C-alpha positions in Angstrom: 70.3 78.3 70.9 72.2 75.5 69.3 70.4 73.3 66.7 71.6 70.0 65.2 69.5 69.5 62.1 70.0 68.4 58.5 70.6 70.9 55.7 67.7 71.9 53.4 69.0 69.6 50.7 69.2 66.7 53.1 65.7 67.5 54.4 64.3 67.2 50.9 65.9 63.8 50.5 65.1 62.4 53.9 61.5 61.7 55.1 60.3 63.8 58.0 60.2 60.8 60.3 63.8 60.0 59.7 65.5 63.1 61.1 65.1 65.2 64.3 66.0 68.6 65.6 68.1 68.7 68.7 68.0 72.0 70.6 70.0 73.2 73.6 70.6 76.6 75.1 74.0 76.0 76.7 77.0 73.8 76.0 77.2 71.6 79.0 77.1 67.9 79.2 73.8 67.8 81.1 72.2 70.2 78.7 73.2 68.2 75.6 72.3 64.9 77.2 68.8 66.3 78.1 68.3 67.7 74.6 69.1 64.3 73.1 66.3 62.8 75.2 63.7 65.2 73.7 64.3 65.5 69.9 61.9 67.6 67.9 61.1 68.8 64.4 62.6 71.7 62.5 60.9 75.0 63.3 60.1 76.3 59.8 59.2 79.7 61.1 62.7 80.2 62.4 64.2 79.0 59.1 61.9 81.4 57.2 62.8 84.3 59.4 66.5 83.8 58.8 66.0 83.3 55.1 63.9 86.5 54.9 66.7 88.5 56.7 69.3 87.3 54.3 67.1 88.0 51.3 66.3 91.5 52.5 69.9 92.3 53.2 71.0 91.1 49.8 68.3 93.0 47.9 69.0 96.3 49.7 72.8 95.8 49.7 73.2 94.7 46.1 70.8 97.2 44.6 71.8 100.3 46.6 75.5 99.4 46.3 75.2 99.3 42.5 73.3 102.5 42.4 75.9 104.3 44.6 78.8 103.0 42.7 77.4 104.4 39.5 76.3 107.8 40.9 78.7 108.6 43.8 81.7 106.2 43.5 80.8 104.8 46.9 81.6 101.2 47.5 78.6 99.7 49.3 75.4 100.3 51.1 73.4 98.1 53.5 70.2 97.7 55.4 71.9 98.3 58.8 75.3 99.6 57.7 73.8 102.7 56.1 71.7 103.5 59.1 74.8 103.2 61.3 76.7 105.6 59.0 73.7 108.0 59.1 73.9 108.1 62.9 77.6 109.1 62.6 76.8 111.8 59.9 73.8 113.2 61.9 76.0 113.5 65.0 78.7 115.4 63.0 76.1 117.8 61.8 74.9 118.3 65.4 78.4 119.2 66.3 78.8 121.6 63.4 75.5 123.3 64.3 76.3 123.6 68.0 76.7 127.0 69.4 78.7 127.1 72.7 77.4 129.0 75.6 79.5 130.6 78.3 79.1 129.8 82.0 81.1 130.2 85.2 81.6 128.0 88.3 82.4 129.6 91.6 84.3 127.4 94.1 85.3 128.0 97.7 88.4 126.1 98.9 89.1 125.6 102.6 92.4 124.5 104.2 91.2 123.7 107.7 89.4 121.4 107.3 90.4 120.5 103.7 87.3 121.0 101.6 86.1 122.2 98.3 82.6 123.5 97.8 80.8 124.7 94.7 78.1 127.3 94.4 74.8 125.8 93.2 71.9 127.9 94.5 70.9 131.3 95.6 68.4 131.0 98.4 66.3 128.0 97.1 66.7 128.6 93.4 69.3 127.0 91.1 71.8 129.5 89.8 73.5 129.8 86.5 76.3 132.3 86.0 76.4 133.4 82.3 79.4 135.8 82.1 82.3 137.3 84.0 80.2 140.4 85.0 77.7 138.2 86.8 80.5 136.2 88.4 82.2 139.4 89.7 78.8 140.6 91.1 78.4 137.4 93.1 82.0 137.4 94.4 81.5 141.0 95.6 78.5 139.8 97.7 80.4 136.9 99.4 82.5 137.2 102.5 85.1 134.9 104.0 82.8 133.2 106.4 80.7 130.1 105.5 78.1 128.6 107.8 77.6 124.8 107.8 73.9 124.8 107.1 73.3 121.0 106.8 75.0 117.7 106.7 73.2 114.7 105.2 74.3 111.1 105.2 72.5 108.4 103.2 73.3 104.8 102.8 73.1 103.6 99.2 73.8 100.4 97.2 75.6 99.7 93.9 74.3 96.7 92.1 76.6 94.7 89.9 75.8 94.6 86.1 74.6 91.4 84.4 77.0 89.1 82.7 78.0 90.0 79.2 76.0 89.9 76.0 77.8 90.3 72.7 77.0 94.0 72.7 78.0 94.8 76.3 81.1 92.8 75.9 82.2 94.8 72.9 81.4 98.1 74.7 83.2 97.1 77.9 86.2 95.7 76.0 86.4 99.0 74.1 86.3 101.3 77.2 88.2 99.1 79.7 90.9 97.3 77.7 91.0 99.3 74.4 89.9 96.6 72.0 88.0 97.3 68.8 84.8 95.4 68.3 86.5 93.3 65.6 89.4 92.4 67.8 87.1 91.6 70.7 85.1 89.1 68.6 88.3 87.6 67.1 89.8 87.0 70.6 86.5 85.7 72.0 86.2 83.2 69.1 89.6 81.7 70.1 88.6 81.5 73.8 85.3 79.8 72.7 86.9 77.4 70.3 89.5 76.3 72.9 93.0 76.9 74.2 95.6 74.2 74.7 95.7 73.7 78.5 97.5 70.6 79.8 95.6 67.8 78.2 94.4 69.5 75.1 92.1 72.2 73.8 89.7 73.5 76.3 86.8 75.9 75.6 87.1 78.7 78.1 83.9 80.7 77.5 80.4 80.1 76.3 79.2 81.1 72.8 80.0 84.8 72.2 77.1 85.7 70.0 74.2 86.2 72.3 71.7 88.8 73.5 70.8 86.9 76.6 72.0 87.5 80.2 70.7 84.2 81.4 73.1 81.9 83.2 72.7 78.1 83.5 71.5 76.7 86.8 74.7 74.6 86.9 77.0 77.6 86.6 75.0 79.6 89.2 75.2 76.8 91.7 78.9 76.3 91.3 79.6 80.0 91.4 77.6 80.6 94.6 79.7 77.9 96.2 82.9 79.4 94.9 82.0 82.9 96.3 81.0 81.4 99.6 84.3 79.4 99.9 86.5 82.2 98.6 85.1 85.4 100.0 82.4 84.4 102.6 78.6 84.0 102.6 78.0 87.8 102.8 79.5 88.2 99.3 76.9 85.8 97.7 74.5 87.8 95.6 71.6 87.1 93.3 70.8 86.2 89.6 70.1 89.2 87.4 67.0 89.2 85.3 66.6 90.9 82.0 64.4 94.0 81.9 64.4 94.1 78.1 62.0 91.9 76.2 61.8 93.3 72.7 64.1 91.9 70.1 65.7 89.6 72.7 65.9 86.0 71.3 67.4 84.6 74.5 68.7 81.8 72.3 72.0 81.3 74.2 73.3 81.9 77.6 75.2 85.0 78.6 78.9 85.0 77.8 80.6 83.4 80.8 83.6 81.2 81.7 82.9 77.5 81.2 84.2 76.9 84.8 84.3 79.4 87.6 87.2 77.5 89.0 89.3 78.2 86.0 90.5 81.6 87.3 92.3 84.0 85.0 95.4 83.8 87.1 95.5 79.9 87.1 95.5 79.8 83.2 97.4 83.0 82.4 100.5 81.1 81.3 98.5 79.4 78.5 97.1 82.6 77.1 98.4 85.4 75.0 98.3 88.9 76.6 95.1 89.8 74.6 93.4 86.5 75.4 94.2 87.0 79.1 92.8 90.5 79.1 89.5 89.5 77.5 89.1 86.3 79.5 89.8 88.2 82.7 87.1 90.8 81.8 84.5 88.1 81.0 85.4 86.0 84.0 85.2 88.8 86.5 82.0 90.3 85.0 80.2 86.9 85.3 81.5 86.3 88.8 80.6 89.9 89.9 77.1 89.5 88.5 76.4 86.8 91.2 78.0 88.7 94.1 76.4 90.9 96.7 75.7 94.7 96.2 78.4 97.2 97.2 77.3 99.5 100.1 78.2 103.1 100.3 77.6 106.1 102.6 77.0 109.2 100.6 77.5 112.6 102.3 76.5 116.1 101.3 77.6 119.2 103.1 75.7 122.5 102.4 77.4 125.8 103.2 75.7 129.2 103.3 77.3 132.5 102.5 74.8 135.4 102.4 72.1 133.2 101.0 74.4 131.7 98.4 74.5 128.0 98.8 77.6 125.9 98.3 77.7 122.1 98.1 80.3 119.4 98.7 79.6 115.7 98.1 81.5 112.5 98.9 81.0 108.8 99.3 82.7 106.0 101.1 82.5 102.3 100.3 81.4 100.6 103.5 81.2 97.1 102.0 82.9 96.3 98.7 80.7 93.4 97.7 81.1 92.7 93.9 83.7 95.5 93.7 86.1 93.1 95.4 86.5 91.2 92.1 85.4 93.8 89.5 88.1 96.4 89.7 87.1 97.8 86.3 84.7 100.1 88.2 85.9 103.0 90.3 85.1 102.6 94.0 84.3 106.4 94.2 86.0 106.9 97.6 85.9 110.6 98.4 86.0 111.2 102.1 84.7 114.6 103.4 86.1 116.0 106.6 84.2 116.0 109.8 82.3 119.3 110.4 79.5 120.2 112.6 76.2 121.9 111.7 76.1 125.6 112.4 79.9 125.8 112.6 81.7 128.5 110.7 84.4 127.8 108.0 86.6 130.6 106.9 88.5 131.1 103.6 89.7 133.8 101.3 90.1 131.4 98.4 86.9 132.0 96.5 87.2 132.1 92.7 85.3 131.8 89.5 86.3 129.7 86.5 85.1 130.2 83.0 83.6 127.3 81.1 81.8 126.7 77.8 79.1 124.2 77.0 80.4 121.4 74.8 78.8 119.9 71.7 77.7 116.3 71.7 80.7 113.9 71.5 81.3 111.9 68.3 80.6 108.2 68.7 83.2 105.9 70.0 82.9 102.2 69.0 81.3 101.5 72.4 78.8 104.4 72.2 77.8 103.5 68.6 77.2 99.9 69.6 75.2 100.9 72.6 73.1 103.3 70.5 72.4 100.7 67.8 71.4 98.2 70.5 69.1 100.7 72.3 67.5 101.7 69.0 66.9 98.1 68.1 68.7 98.1 64.7 70.6 95.0 63.6 71.8 92.1 65.7 74.6 92.2 68.3 76.5 89.6 66.3 76.7 91.9 63.3 77.9 95.1 65.0 81.6 94.3 64.7 81.3 93.6 61.0 79.2 96.7 60.4 81.8 98.9 62.1 84.6 97.2 60.2 82.8 97.7 56.9 82.2 101.5 57.2 85.9 101.8 58.2 87.2 99.8 55.2 84.9 101.6 52.8 86.5 104.9 53.8 83.2 106.3 55.0 84.6 107.2 58.4 88.0 108.0 60.0 89.0 107.6 63.6 89.9 110.8 65.3 90.9 110.4 69.0 89.3 106.9 68.9 85.9 108.4 67.7 84.1 108.2 64.3 84.3 111.2 62.0 82.6 110.9 58.7 84.6 111.5 55.5 83.4 113.4 52.6 82.4 110.2 50.7 80.6 109.0 53.8 78.6 112.2 54.0 77.8 112.2 50.3 76.7 108.6 50.5 74.4 109.3 53.4 73.0 112.4 51.7 72.3 110.6 48.4 70.5 107.8 50.2 68.4 110.2 52.2 67.4 112.0 49.0 65.7 109.0 47.5 65.4 106.3 50.3 64.8 108.2 53.6 61.8 106.0 54.3 63.9 102.8 54.0 67.3 104.0 55.5 66.3 105.3 58.9 66.2 104.0 62.5 62.5 103.5 62.7 62.1 101.5 59.5 65.1 99.3 60.4 63.9 98.6 63.9 60.4 97.8 62.6 61.9 95.4 60.1 63.6 93.6 63.1 60.2 93.3 64.7 58.7 91.9 61.5 61.5 89.3 61.3 60.8 88.3 64.9 57.1 88.0 64.1 57.9 85.7 61.2 59.9 83.6 63.6 56.9 83.5 66.0 54.5 82.5 63.1 52.6 85.8 63.3 53.6 87.0 59.8 54.0 85.3 56.5 57.5 85.5 55.2 56.9 85.8 51.5 54.2 88.5 52.0 56.7 90.6 54.0 59.2 90.2 51.2 56.7 91.0 48.5 55.4 94.1 50.3 58.9 95.4 50.7 60.1 94.6 47.1 57.0 96.2 45.5 57.8 99.5 47.2 61.6 99.3 47.0 62.5 98.1 43.5 60.5 100.8 41.6 62.3 103.4 43.8 65.7 102.0 42.8 64.8 101.9 39.1 63.7 105.6 39.3 66.9 106.6 41.1 69.1 105.1 38.4 67.3 107.5 36.0 67.0 110.6 38.2 69.8 110.6 40.8 72.3 113.3 39.9 75.8 111.9 39.4 78.5 113.3 41.6 81.4 114.2 39.3 85.0 114.3 40.7 87.0 117.3 39.5 89.4 116.4 36.6 93.0 117.4 36.8 93.7 117.7 33.1 96.0 114.8 33.2 95.5 111.3 31.8 96.1 108.0 33.5 99.4 106.5 32.5 97.9 102.9 32.8 94.6 103.2 30.9 94.5 106.7 29.4 91.3 107.8 31.3 91.2 111.2 32.9 92.7 111.6 36.3 90.4 113.1 39.0 90.7 114.4 42.5 89.1 112.2 45.1 88.8 112.5 48.8 89.6 109.6 51.1 90.1 109.0 54.8 93.5 110.8 54.7 92.4 113.7 52.6 92.5 114.5 48.8 94.4 112.3 46.3 94.6 112.0 42.6 93.4 108.8 41.0 92.0 107.3 37.8 88.4 108.1 36.9 88.0 104.6 35.6 88.1 103.1 39.1 87.4 100.3 40.0 88.5 98.9 36.6 91.7 100.9 36.9 93.2 101.4 40.4 96.0 103.8 39.5 96.8 106.4 42.2 99.2 109.2 41.6 102.0 109.5 44.0 102.4 113.1 44.9 105.9 114.5 45.6 106.0 116.0 49.0 108.1 119.1 49.6 110.3 118.6 52.6 110.7 121.4 55.2 114.4 121.1 56.3 115.1 122.3 59.8 118.8 121.6 60.3 121.4 118.9 60.1 120.6 115.8 62.0 122.3 116.0 65.5 122.4 112.2 65.8 123.8 110.8 62.6 125.3 114.0 61.1 124.5 112.8 57.5 120.8 113.3 57.3 118.6 116.4 57.6 116.0 117.0 60.3 112.7 117.5 58.4 109.1 118.2 59.3 106.9 115.1 59.0 103.3 114.1 59.8 101.8 111.1 61.4 98.9 109.3 59.6 96.5 111.4 61.7 98.2 114.7 60.6 100.2 115.4 63.8 103.5 117.2 63.1 106.8 115.9 64.3 110.4 116.2 63.3 112.7 113.3 62.3 115.8 112.4 60.3 115.6 112.1 56.5 117.8 109.0 56.8 115.1 107.0 58.7 115.1 104.0 59.3 118.9 104.1 59.4 118.7 107.0 61.9 115.8 107.1 64.3 116.2 110.7 65.6 112.7 112.1 66.2 111.1 114.7 68.4 107.6 116.3 68.7 109.1 119.8 69.3 110.9 121.6 66.6 114.7 121.4 67.1 116.8 124.5 67.4 120.3 124.5 66.0 121.8 124.9 69.5 123.1 122.6 72.1 122.2 122.6 75.8 125.0 124.2 77.8 124.4 121.8 80.7 124.1 118.4 79.1 125.0 118.9 75.4 121.6 117.6 74.0 119.8 119.5 71.3 117.5 122.4 72.2 113.9 122.5 71.0 111.1 125.0 70.7 108.3 123.9 73.0 105.3 126.2 72.6 107.5 129.3 72.3 110.0 128.3 75.0 113.5 127.2 74.1 114.4 124.2 76.3 116.6 121.1 76.4 115.2 118.0 74.8 116.8 115.9 77.6 117.3 117.8 80.9 115.4 120.6 82.7 117.4 123.5 81.2 115.3 126.4 79.8 116.9 129.2 77.9 116.2 132.6 79.4 
């Protein structure tokens, strides 16, 4: 929703009958022209809702941040930020408490015809193999002959996903092109503001902060024609409707290209690589959303071996539909061989493989955004900032592109839960979003909502300043060379470090001298030493002490020997001495 209206100061100076509110939901010439024909008045409920949101965020943020700075040394807290951090901390504790369970999978492999089939039932009951003994008992009951008990084929459809909202764009950009939420929004902003194409700046996408999947009639009409002309009538699909109604403002359109005829390929030369990647994703998602379903044939083959049932599944895309343009989804082609019911398949390749149940995975950016959206906390336009903040504050670190809470992140969450668990939780935060929406709809009075909140919250903060136990960092016995305060041991995103206790007034950090583990003379420059080093994430590698003058580096530890075949240095790779360049392995 785009509103052209005077500021609050201008409103106070100008009589009501001297200004108007212009509202339009999409940036197209026809939409703006139509809005100009029907000017209205400022919706005070919407204004109050936004003001209430800002006041709430500032009260909670300022008061809790000051409390945590004095008690924990944490840098900040926030109405939604702290709930997002709590999700990450709660997940980490689930992982720590998880107890893995053993299970086995038995698979039969056939060469003629080529087929793999997995045990899933005994008679008509699902089967679970808990240990090696149970696995061996089953294998002893199986013979080499399998009867084809049944073959089922079923036609199915895959429906394209709706065009992007802010949240789904951030999720898809994370998983498909490796962009962080912050980077996604930064690149999208440039595409929205305009790129120089031929005759000047051209806005390539619609507004990128939206929770709506609605598309303008003008865009739908032009896209249907484009699909028909380019791919044929059978590829024309249908408009997606939102199934979600709660907390959806539907203020703007979905994120889409401003013209379907401005294909990614046609403007690639005007875009940076990152701009092209994101525009290509947005363009194809919007185009695919209006294309026909993909059609598949799904096949299941059930084999019987002494009442033990084995299953093979596969699918074939019979009509690609929207998959023709949206290559970011797997087409799932897995063709099964032709077999006949009641025929006998023979194999001696039947084996069991040990597995263990896995704990829940840590949140990736995409998963955290999806979780926040499904729980109804915050607004999609704020997710990138929230994620960026908890990273900058050192509350989390990224391990294999997933969030792991740091010690200060865990401590911050625990302290907030001690005294503010009824404010910093998913349910309360989601309910507050509902109340803000009701203020916007005129169903709640803004100042009453604020008063009710403040009357409960502020006394709790005042009490916590008196009673919350202060977390004291361990002193080293040294004094700060800059201000004379005691030095203490702190923990950050990269582990422990020694710093001034007078932070943030004094930001002194002691530089620790690292002992170097020397392996050998550098085989490349001859002057330096090969020493053990670590990446920022703690992974060990070996490099020259003369870096950057000498760039010798290897993941495997060098051995002070040369390859007899090519003369390169030998390395120790998981206990095997091998050449760093060729295929030579030392016996």
